[in-house]
C-alpha positions in Angstrom: 17.0 -0.1 -13.3 19.0 2.2 -11.8 21.7 0.2 -9.4 21.8 2.1 -6.1 24.5 -0.4 -4.6 27.0 0.0 -7.3 30.5 0.9 -6.8 33.9 0.8 -8.0 36.5 -1.8 -6.8 38.9 0.9 -4.6 35.3 2.3 -3.5 34.3 -1.1 -2.6 37.8 -2.1 -0.4 37.3 1.4 1.5 33.4 0.3 2.4 34.4 -3.1 3.5 37.2 -1.5 5.7 35.0 1.0 7.0 32.4 -1.7 8.1 35.3 -3.8 9.5 36.3 -0.7 12.1 32.8 -0.1 13.4 33.3 0.3 16.9 32.3 -2.3 19.5 29.4 -1.1 20.5 27.8 -0.7 16.9 28.9 -4.2 16.2 27.0 -5.8 18.9 23.5 -4.2 18.6 21.8 -3.4 15.2 18.9 -2.1 17.1 20.0 1.1 18.7 18.7 2.5 21.9 21.3 5.0 22.5 21.8 8.2 20.2 25.6 7.5 21.2 25.6 4.2 19.2 24.4 6.1 15.7 27.3 6.4 13.6 28.3 9.9 11.9 27.9 8.6 8.3 25.9 5.6 6.5 26.6 4.5 3.2 22.7 4.3 2.9 20.1 5.9 5.2 16.2 4.6 4.6 13.7 6.7 5.9 10.9 3.9 7.3 10.8 0.6 8.8 8.0 -0.1 6.7 6.8 -3.2 3.9 8.9 -1.6 1.6 11.6 0.3 3.8 12.8 -2.7 5.5 12.8 -4.6 2.1 14.9 -1.7 0.6 17.4 -1.9 3.8 17.4 -5.8 3.6 18.6 -6.1 0.3 21.4 -3.2 0.3 22.6 -4.6 3.7 22.8 -8.3 2.8 26.2 -8.2 0.9 28.1 -6.9 4.1 29.6 -4.1 2.1 27.5 -1.4 3.1 26.4 0.4 6.3 22.8 0.8 6.5 20.7 2.8 9.1 17.1 2.5 9.2 15.2 5.5 11.2 11.5 4.4 12.1 8.8 6.7 14.1 7.4 3.2 15.1 8.5 1.0 18.3 10.0 -2.6 17.3 6.7 -4.4 18.9 7.3 -8.2 19.1 3.7 -8.4 20.3 2.3 -11.4 20.3 -1.1 -10.4 18.9 0.6 -8.9 15.9 1.2 -12.6 14.2 -1.4 -14.1 15.6 -4.4 -14.2 13.7 -6.3 -17.4 15.1 -8.5 -16.7 17.6 -7.3 -19.8 19.9 -3.8 -18.3 19.0 -4.3 -14.7 19.9 -5.9 -15.7 23.3 -3.2 -18.0 24.4 -0.5 -15.5 23.7 1.2 -13.0 26.4 0.3 -9.4 26.9 1.2 -6.7 24.6 4.5 -5.2 24.5 2.9 -1.8 23.8 -0.6 -0.5 23.5 -2.2 -1.5 19.9 -3.1 2.3 19.3 0.5 3.1 18.9 0.7 0.9 15.9 -0.7 3.4 13.9 -0.6 7.0 13.0 -3.1 9.4 14.2 -4.1 10.6 10.7 -7.6 12.3 10.4 -8.5 14.4 7.2 -9.6 17.7 6.6 -13.7 18.1 6.8 -14.9 16.5 3.4 -17.6 18.5 1.8 -18.1 15.4 -0.2 -18.9 13.3 2.5 -21.2 15.4 4.8 -18.2 17.4 6.5 -16.8 14.3 8.2 -13.3 13.9 9.0 -12.4 10.4 8.3 -9.6 8.9 9.2 -6.2 7.5 7.1 -5.1 4.1 8.3 -1.3 3.7 7.9 0.9 1.4 10.0 3.2 3.4 12.8 5.5 -0.1 13.8 8.6 -1.7 12.7 7.0 -3.4 9.7 4.5 -0.4 8.7 1.0 -1.3 7.5 2.1 -4.9 6.6 1.8 -5.2 10.5 -1.6 -3.9 10.7 -3.3 -4.7 7.5 -5.9 -7.1 6.4 -3.7 -9.7 4.7 -5.1 -9.9 1.4 -1.9 -10.4 -0.9 -2.3 -10.0 -4.1 -1.8 -8.3 -7.7 -3.6 -6.1 -10.2 -3.9 -7.2 -13.7 -1.0 -6.4 -16.1 -3.1 -3.0 -17.5 -2.8 -1.7 -13.5 1.2 -1.9 -13.9 1.3 -0.9 -17.9 -1.1 2.0 -16.9 2.0 3.8 -15.4 3.9 4.1 -18.3 0.7 5.2 -20.5 0.0 8.2 -18.0 3.7 9.1 -18.3 2.5 10.7 -22.2 3.4 9.6 -25.7 6.7 11.9 -25.3 7.7 10.2 -22.4 6.3 6.4 -22.6 9.1 4.7 -23.9 11.8 5.8 -21.5 9.2 5.0 -18.8 8.3 2.0 -20.1 12.3 0.7 -20.1 11.7 0.1 -16.3 8.2 0.2 -15.5 4.8 -1.5 -16.6 3.9 -5.2 -15.8 6.7 -7.0 -17.5 9.3 -4.9 -16.0 7.8 -5.4 -12.6 6.7 -8.9 -12.7 10.3 -10.4 -12.2 10.5 -8.3 -8.5 6.7 -9.6 -7.9 8.2 -13.3 -8.1 11.3 -12.6 -6.2 9.4 -11.0 -3.0 7.4 -13.8 -2.1 7.3 -17.5 -1.2 4.0 -18.9 -2.7 2.9 -22.3 -0.9 0.3 -23.9 -3.1 -2.7 -25.3 -1.5 -2.6 -29.2 -1.0 -4.3 -31.9 -3.1 -6.9 -31.8 -0.7 -7.7 -28.1 -0.7 -7.7 -28.5 -4.6 -10.1 -31.1 -4.7 -12.4 -29.8 -2.1 -12.4 -26.5 -3.2 -11.3 -26.3 -6.6 -8.3 -23.5 -6.1 -6.6 -22.8 -9.0 -2.9 -21.6 -9.5 -0.1 -21.5 -11.6 3.3 -21.3 -9.8 5.1 -21.1 -12.7 3.2 -17.5 -14.0 3.4 -15.8 -11.0 5.9 -17.2 -8.5 9.4 -18.8 -8.0 10.9 -16.8 -4.9 12.3 -17.7 -1.4 12.3 -14.6 0.5 10.6 -15.3 4.0 7.5 -13.3 2.9 4.6 -16.0 2.6 1.1 -16.1 0.4 -1.0 -19.1 0.9 -4.4 -20.0 1.0 -6.3 -21.2 4.1 -7.0 -24.9 4.6 -10.6 -24.2 5.7 -13.3 -22.5 4.0 -16.9 -22.3 5.1 -19.6 -24.4 3.2 -21.4 -20.9 2.2 -18.1 -19.7 0.5 -17.9 -23.0 -1.8 -21.5 -22.5 -2.6 -21.1 -18.8 -3.7 -18.5 -20.1 -6.1 -20.8 -22.5 -7.4 -23.5 -20.2 -8.0 -20.9 -17.6 -9.6 -20.1 -20.7 -11.9 -23.6 -20.7 -13.5 -24.2 -17.1 -14.1 -23.4 -16.4 -17.7 -20.3 -14.0 -18.6 -18.1 -14.7 -15.5 -14.6 -15.2 -15.8 -12.5 -17.5 -13.8 -8.6 -17.0 -14.1 -6.5 -20.0 -13.2 -4.0 -17.4 -11.3 -4.9 -13.9 -10.8 -1.6 -12.9 -9.7 0.0 -14.0 -13.1 -1.2 -10.4 -14.4 -4.9 -11.6 -15.2 -7.2 -10.7 -12.1 -10.5 -9.8 -13.9 -13.5 -12.3 -13.1 -13.7 -14.4 -9.6 -10.5 -15.3 -8.4 -8.8 -17.0 -5.1 -6.9 -14.2 -3.6 -4.4 -15.9 -1.2 -3.2 -14.0 2.5 0.3 -12.6 4.0 0.3 -15.8 6.2 2.9 -18.5 6.9 1.3 -22.0 6.4 3.6 -23.7 8.8 2.8 -21.2 11.3 -0.8 -20.0 10.6 0.3 -16.4 11.9 0.4 -13.1 9.8 3.7 -12.8 7.4 4.6 -9.3 7.2 8.2 -7.3 6.7 9.4 -7.5 10.1 9.8 -11.4 10.1 10.5 -11.3 6.6 13.2 -8.7 6.3 14.5 -7.9 9.4 14.2 -11.0 12.2 14.6 -13.8 9.6 17.7 -16.1 9.7 20.7 -14.4 8.4 18.4 -11.1 8.3 19.5 -7.1 8.9 18.7 -8.3 12.9 21.9 -10.0 12.7 24.2 -7.9 11.1 26.6 -5.7 12.4 26.6 -3.2 8.8 22.7 -2.8 10.0 21.3 -0.4 12.4 17.8 0.1 13.2 16.5 3.2 15.3 13.1 2.9 16.3 10.7 5.8 18.1 12.5 8.5 15.9 10.7 11.0 13.7 13.0 12.0 10.3 11.9 15.6 10.0 14.3 17.2 7.4 16.8 16.1 4.8 19.9 17.9 4.9 20.7 19.5 1.4 23.7 20.6 0.3 23.2 23.8 -2.2 23.4 23.3 -6.0 26.7 23.4 -7.3 26.4 26.1 -9.7 23.6 29.5 -9.2 21.1 28.1 -11.9 21.0 24.6 -10.7 18.5 23.1 -8.3 20.6 19.8 -8.3 20.7 19.6 -4.4 22.4 17.1 -2.8 20.7 14.9 0.1 23.9 14.3 2.2 22.0 13.3 5.5 18.9 14.0 7.9 17.4 15.5 11.0 15.8 13.6 13.2 13.9 13.8 17.0 12.8 11.6 19.5 9.2 10.2 19.9 9.3 10.6 23.4 11.1 12.4 25.8 12.7 15.9 26.0 13.3 17.3 22.9 17.1 18.3 22.5 17.7 22.2 21.7 18.0 21.1 18.2 17.5 17.7 15.9 20.2 15.6 15.7 21.9 14.9 12.3 23.7 12.1 10.7 25.2 11.9 7.1 24.4 9.3 4.2 27.4 8.7 1.7 26.3 7.6 -1.0 22.1 8.1 -1.0 19.1 8.6 1.0 15.3 6.2 0.6 12.9 7.8 1.6 9.9 5.0 2.5 7.9 6.5 4.7 4.4 6.0 3.1 2.1 8.0 0.8 1.4 10.3 4.0 4.8 11.1 5.2 6.7 10.8 2.3 5.8 14.1 1.1 5.9 15.6 4.5 9.3 14.5 4.8 10.0 16.3 1.4 8.1 19.3 2.3 9.6 20.0 5.4 13.2 20.1 3.3 11.9 22.4 1.0 10.9 20.3 -2.0 7.4 20.6 -2.8 4.8 23.2 -4.2 6.0 26.9 -3.5 2.6 27.9 -1.8 2.7 24.8 0.5 6.2 25.4 1.6 6.1 29.3 2.2 2.8 29.0 3.9 4.5 26.8 6.4 7.3 28.8 6.4 10.0 26.3 4.7 12.6 27.5 2.5 11.6 26.7 -1.2 14.8 24.6 -2.6 13.4 22.3 -5.4 10.3 23.6 -6.5 8.3 20.4 -7.4 4.4 21.1 -7.4 3.7 17.4 -7.5 4.9 16.3 -4.3 1.9 15.6 -2.2 -0.5 16.1 -4.8 -2.2 13.0 -6.8 -3.4 11.3 -3.4 -5.5 8.2 -3.9 -7.0 5.7 -2.1 -9.7 3.1 -2.9 -13.3 4.0 -1.5 -15.4 1.0 -0.2 -18.8 1.2 1.3 -20.9 -2.1 2.8 -24.5 -3.6 1.5 -26.1 -6.5 3.5 -28.7 -9.3 3.0 -30.9 -11.5 4.8 -30.3 -15.0 3.1 -30.6 -18.7 3.5 -28.1 -19.9 6.2 -25.5 -22.8 5.5 -23.9 -24.7 8.8 -21.5 -24.7 9.6 -20.7 -21.2 9.6 -18.8 -18.5 11.9 -21.6 -18.5 14.5 -21.3 -21.9 14.8 -18.0 -21.9 16.7 -20.0 -19.8 19.4 -23.1 -21.8 19.5 -22.1 -25.2 19.4 -19.6 -25.8 22.4 -18.9 -29.7 20.6 -18.1 -28.3 17.3 -16.0 -25.6 18.7 -14.0 -28.3 20.5 -13.6 -29.8 17.7 -11.9 -27.0 15.8 -9.9 -26.0 18.5 -8.3 -29.9 18.5 -7.9 -29.6 14.6 -6.0 -26.1 15.2 -4.0 -27.6 18.2 -3.1 -30.6 16.5 -2.3 -29.6 12.9 -3.0 -26.1 12.3 -6.1 -26.7 10.3 -10.2 -26.7 10.6 -12.3 -23.8 11.3 -10.0 -21.6 13.1 -8.0 -21.0 10.1 -10.6 -19.6 8.2 -10.2 -16.3 6.4 -11.5 -14.3 3.0 -9.5 -16.2 -0.1 -12.2 -15.2 -2.2 -13.3 -11.9 -4.6 -15.1 -11.0 -7.9 -13.2 -8.2 -10.0 -14.9 -6.8 -12.4 -14.7 -4.3 -15.6 -16.7 -1.3 -15.7 -18.5 -2.7 -19.1 -19.6 -6.3 -17.5 -21.7 -4.6 -15.2 -23.0 -1.6 -16.9 -24.2 0.1 -20.1 -22.9 3.4 -19.6 -19.6 3.0 -19.9 -19.3 5.3 -23.1 -21.5 7.8 -21.2 -18.6 7.9 -18.5 -16.0 8.1 -20.5 -17.6 10.7 -22.4 -18.2 13.0 -19.6 -14.6 12.2 -18.1 -13.0 13.4 -21.4 -15.0 16.2 -21.9 -14.3 17.6 -18.5 -12.4 20.8 -18.4 -8.6 19.7 -17.1 -8.0 21.6 -14.0 -12.2 21.9 -12.9 -12.2 19.7 -10.2 -9.1 20.1 -9.2 -8.1 22.3 -5.9 -7.4 25.8 -6.1 -4.4 26.9 -7.2 -2.9 23.6 -8.5 0.4 24.2 -10.5 -0.1 23.4 -14.2 2.3 20.7 -14.6 0.1 19.0 -11.9 -3.3 19.4 -14.4 -1.0 18.2 -17.6 -0.3 15.2 -15.7 -4.0 14.7 -14.7 -5.0 15.2 -18.0 -3.1 12.2 -19.2 -4.4 10.2 -16.5 -7.9 10.8 -17.4 -6.7 9.3 -20.8 -5.2 6.6 -19.2 -8.3 5.9 -16.7 -10.8 6.2 -20.1 -8.6 3.6 -22.0 -9.1 1.3 -18.8 -12.6 1.9 -18.0 -13.4 0.5 -21.8 -10.8 -2.5 -21.0 -12.2 -5.8 -20.2 -8.3 -6.2 -18.6 -8.7 -3.4 -15.9 -11.2 -3.6 -13.1 -13.1 -1.0 -11.5 -15.4 -2.8 -9.0 -14.1 -5.5 -6.2 -16.1 -7.3 -4.1 -14.3 -10.0 -1.5 -16.7 -12.7 -0.5 -17.0 -15.6 2.3 -20.6 -16.6 1.9 -21.6 -14.0 4.6 -24.6 -11.9 4.2 -22.8 -8.4 3.8 -20.5 -7.4 0.9 -17.6 -4.7 0.8 -18.4 -2.9 -2.4 -14.6 -1.3 -3.6 -14.4 1.4 -6.1 -10.7 0.5 -7.5 -10.4 3.7 -9.7 -11.4 7.1 -8.6 -11.4 9.9 -10.8 -11.0 12.5 -7.6 -7.8 13.5 -6.6 -6.9 14.8 -2.9 -4.0 16.3 -1.2 -1.4 15.6 1.7 0.3 18.8 2.2 2.5 20.3 5.6 0.0 22.2 8.1 1.0 25.8 8.2 1.6 25.3 12.0 4.1 22.1 11.2 7.3 22.8 13.4 9.3 20.4 11.5 10.4 23.0 8.8 12.8 24.4 12.1 15.9 22.2 13.2 14.8 23.2 16.9 11.0 21.4 16.4 10.2 18.1 17.2 8.1 17.8 14.2 5.0 16.0 16.0 2.3 17.8 13.6 0.6 15.8 10.8 0.2 16.3 7.4 -3.0 18.2 6.5 -4.6 15.1 4.9 -7.6 15.9 2.0 -9.8 13.1 0.4 -11.3 15.8 -1.7 -13.8 12.5 -1.9 -16.2 13.1 -4.7 -14.9 16.3 -5.5 -15.0 14.8 -9.0 -18.9 14.3 -9.4 -18.3 11.3 -11.7 -17.2 9.0 -8.6 -20.8 9.2 -7.4 -22.2 8.1 -10.9 -19.5 5.5 -10.6 -20.3 4.2 -7.0 -24.1 3.9 -8.1 -23.1 1.6 -10.9 -21.1 -0.7 -8.8 -23.9 -1.2 -6.4 -26.4 -1.8 -9.5 -24.0 -4.1 -10.7 -23.4 -5.9 -7.6 -27.6 -6.2 -7.0 -27.3 -7.4 -10.8 -25.3 -10.7 -9.9 -27.0 -11.1 -6.6 -30.1 -11.5 -8.3 -29.2 -13.9 -10.6 -31.4 -17.1 -10.9 -28.4 -19.3 -9.3 -27.8 -16.8 -6.7 -31.4 -17.2 -5.8 -31.7 -20.6 -6.0 -28.4 -21.0 -3.6 -28.9 -18.2 -1.2 -32.5 -16.5 -1.7 -31.0 -13.0 -0.7 -33.3 -10.1 0.5 -31.8 -6.8 0.3 -31.9 -5.0 3.6 -29.1 -2.2 3.5 -30.0 0.1 1.7 -33.0 -2.0 0.4 -34.3 -2.6 -3.0 -36.8 0.0 -2.6 -34.0 2.7 -3.2 -33.3 3.0 -6.5 -32.9 6.3 -8.1 -29.4 7.8 -9.2 -30.4 10.7 -6.2 -31.2 8.5 -3.7 -28.6 5.9 -4.5 -25.9 8.5 -4.4 -27.1 10.0 -1.0 -27.0 6.7 0.7 -23.7 6.0 -0.4 -22.3 9.4 0.5 -23.4 8.9 3.7 -21.6 5.7 4.8 -18.8 5.4 2.1 -15.1 5.3 3.6 -12.7 7.2 1.1 -10.0 4.9 2.0 -9.6 1.1 2.4 -5.9 1.7 3.5 -4.3 2.0 0.3 -3.1 5.3 0.0 -0.5 6.1 -2.8 0.5 8.7 -5.5 1.5 11.6 -3.5 5.5 11.3 -4.6 4.4 10.4 -8.3 6.5 8.2 -10.7 5.9 10.5 -13.7 7.5 13.1 -16.0 8.0 16.3 -13.9 6.5 18.4 -16.9 3.3 16.6 -15.8 3.9 16.7 -12.0 6.2 13.8 -11.3 8.1 14.0 -8.3 10.4 11.0 -9.2 11.6 9.6 -12.7 12.1 6.1 -13.9 15.0 5.3 -11.6 12.9 6.8 -8.6 15.4 9.1 -8.1 13.3 12.7 -6.7 13.8 15.2 -9.4 15.9 18.3 -8.9 18.0 16.1 -6.3 21.1 13.7 -6.0 21.6 11.3 -3.8 17.7 11.0 -3.4 15.0 8.4 -4.0 11.5 7.2 -3.3 10.7 4.1 -2.6 7.3 2.8 -1.3 3.7 3.4 -2.3 3.8 7.4 -2.8 5.3 6.7 -6.4 2.3 5.3 -7.7 0.8 7.5 -10.2 -2.1 5.3 -10.4 -4.0 3.2 -7.9 -4.2 -0.4 -9.2 -7.3 -2.5 -8.8 -5.9 -4.5 -6.3 -4.7 -4.5 -2.4 -1.4 -2.8 -2.0 1.1 -4.6 0.1 2.4 -6.9 -2.2 2.9 -4.1 -4.5 5.1 -2.3 -1.9 7.2 -5.4 -1.6 8.0 -5.4 -5.5 9.0 -1.7 -5.6 11.0 -2.3 -2.3 12.9 -5.1 -4.4 13.2 -3.5 -7.8 14.9 -0.2 -6.3 17.7 -2.1 -4.6 18.7 -4.4 -7.6 18.7 -4.1 -11.6 
């Protein structure tokens, strides 16, 4: 794809000279603590030091030829509790540097009619490292079709152009590059039958780690063995090779050498020879980018605005009379996440006209797709009473002798019960657990294109949704795309995840947002609207997910192994209407995987960025985070964020 860091030899010489001539105070520290230490101009400015943002900034700065500034709202929080995930490790650590609440944005949705007018949160990391510092540490990829679908949704006219840069084959090399995978030991393979394929899925040496835990409870092994006795279930050798359909081993983002969280701050900032040690890299924390500085188009009939820099304000303390400014010579890359990337664009005058005008923002590039197409994974839980296996997680709290032995294993060699984590999941395609696939697909394709989108939505966004529906119909019918995820570790409760919703939400500027004014601090959060169940077919889908889970839990192998008795919702709740009501009263519209609000798609289909990830109607402006995903993949999304960060930085 487009190489952001290419430069002519003469320009390279100038840039190297510029870096060598940095003032002493800038060369001695990369974490900027005083505004006076900010240079007037950088080659690249990255908005957001999260999962993708730090990846991009690391790659752009590693040659030493370019100056890079990253501005992050969160703090550089080095608290022990962020990395420590094992109870003895957490308990033995020092006090936190910052309150844990500061690690998240305070994002709450508008009332959701489909969820009884509740106002659910949107969990997003507000710390150096972003959501990779606070997530559940599942580290997996979707199936090949999850990424091919980004090309299919571009429509026949544009499919070839998008296929040149995206789709599974094009993103796989960046998946491989983005992570260092540690295979399970021979003992783990022998005891748990873990399968993997390094050649097909891995090969990178980046200090972002993916590994399996060295200990699993007996109930987890028992469930694996029960699944193997149920006809029709697949067991891929390596889900990360594009074959994540069936019962899979799912690794975690944990460093096996330390048994601690592996995330973008230690992997793309404080690692050996990383940006923290580079004098051409500056990180400004505790500040908010409010607006882009856009230079007018070169001709009156063009909307090709140039992103020449940005305005930013302090998170804490007194607000200056006007936002501070910093310039970008080569490129601005927005990696502020699915909630805040559209907010920065909209505040800058890039987005849907009616949204911008309602907030008092000048319309510079009318781009209706900004903040549209918001998606996440919905999830709810069901519970069982079942046969107990020992030892289990409660044994650690109830048996002092067992807990002492477990502690000795942890302190001696970082193994044993204290290292356990969820490493297993079921991913099933729709036809696997329902005979209603064609009925649901027929209803989907028969819907009026705009019937279940919000009032006033632009025709281009409607046209893009039509192509997405065709793509979803293709995936619903396919054995290579999954709709149901059920992580398991032998416990009595299961999270049921809807991997592909049909409803589409929005993230738009609040009319009260003062960030459109250079004198405003910009601390008004955007309006998050999941629009949960706005398309009623999602209710049909979640009912089928529940019934599908009931189906495999009632199989002879599961009954013989666990003797499960459903307690919630309870086997007596069986009708479609009763199940819909029960699910709607309990379901979360988010699994912490927000995507889609600055979509990779043709402009005439509501797209915000093209195949090169440049924002339509602009120069020197790109997006590199999960907001570019036109369709959410059936997987946890952190590994895809790393791959996007790797891909935007190199061809």
